[in-house]
C-alpha positions as CSV (number, residue, x, y, z in Angstrom):
1,M,101.8,97.8,127.3
2,K,102.8,95.5,130.2
3,S,100.2,92.5,129.9
4,T,98.0,91.9,133.3
5,F,100.8,89.0,134.1
6,E,103.6,90.7,134.2
7,I,102.2,93.9,136.2
8,M,100.9,90.7,138.5
9,E,104.5,89.4,138.5
10,A,106.3,92.2,139.1
11,T,103.9,93.4,142.3
12,A,104.2,89.8,143.6
13,K,107.9,89.9,143.5
14,V,108.1,94.1,145.5
15,F,105.4,92.5,148.2
16,Y,107.8,89.7,148.8
17,R,110.8,92.1,149.1
18,F,108.6,93.9,151.6
19,G,107.6,90.8,153.6
20,S,111.6,89.0,153.3
21,E,113.7,92.2,153.6
22,L,113.4,94.9,156.8
23,P,112.3,98.2,155.6
24,E,115.5,100.0,155.7
25,K,117.2,97.8,153.0
26,Y,114.4,99.0,150.1
27,M,112.5,102.5,151.8
28,Q,114.8,104.6,150.2
29,E,114.7,102.8,146.8
30,V,111.3,102.2,146.3
31,F,109.4,105.2,148.4
32,G,112.6,108.1,147.9
33,K,112.2,108.6,151.9
34,D,112.8,106.8,155.0
35,D,109.6,107.4,156.8
36,P,109.1,105.7,160.5
37,V,105.3,105.2,159.9
38,L,105.7,103.7,157.0
39,A,108.8,101.4,157.8
40,E,106.0,100.0,160.5
41,K,103.1,99.6,157.7
42,C,105.6,98.1,155.5
43,L,106.5,95.8,159.0
44,Q,103.0,94.9,159.6
45,Y,102.1,93.2,156.2
46,P,103.6,90.0,156.3
47,K,101.7,89.5,159.4
48,C,98.2,90.7,158.3
49,G,97.4,87.7,155.9
50,S,95.5,87.6,152.7
51,G,94.0,91.1,153.1
52,A,97.5,92.4,153.8
53,L,98.5,93.6,150.5
54,L,95.3,95.6,149.9
55,H,95.2,97.2,153.0
56,L,98.8,98.4,152.7
57,L,97.8,100.1,149.7
58,Y,94.5,101.8,151.4
59,S,97.0,102.9,154.3
60,L,99.6,104.6,151.8
61,K,99.6,108.3,151.6
62,Y,98.8,109.2,147.3
63,D,102.6,109.9,147.4
64,E,103.9,106.9,148.9
65,R,101.9,105.1,146.3
66,E,102.6,106.9,143.1
67,A,106.3,106.4,144.1
68,L,105.6,102.3,144.9
69,I,103.5,102.5,141.2
70,R,107.2,103.7,139.7
71,Y,109.1,101.0,141.3
72,I,107.4,98.5,140.0
73,N,107.1,99.7,136.7
74,K,111.1,100.7,136.6
75,K,111.5,97.0,137.9
76,N,109.9,95.1,135.0
77,R,111.2,97.1,132.0
């Protein structure tokens, strides 16, 4: 089982990637699909300030959120 710190670290790395790369670089790898609506959400994330992470998480569909969780878990193994 991962520690809280490990989960936070992996999550921070993913969202740093979202803020520093265009969605075309990670959409397929993270979410398993190329979706223009989801790409726009990811592009807006870095511009929205401190609440952006929560806003992005709550704006994802269930399957997108599950894909993101799987990706975060996979990246830290």
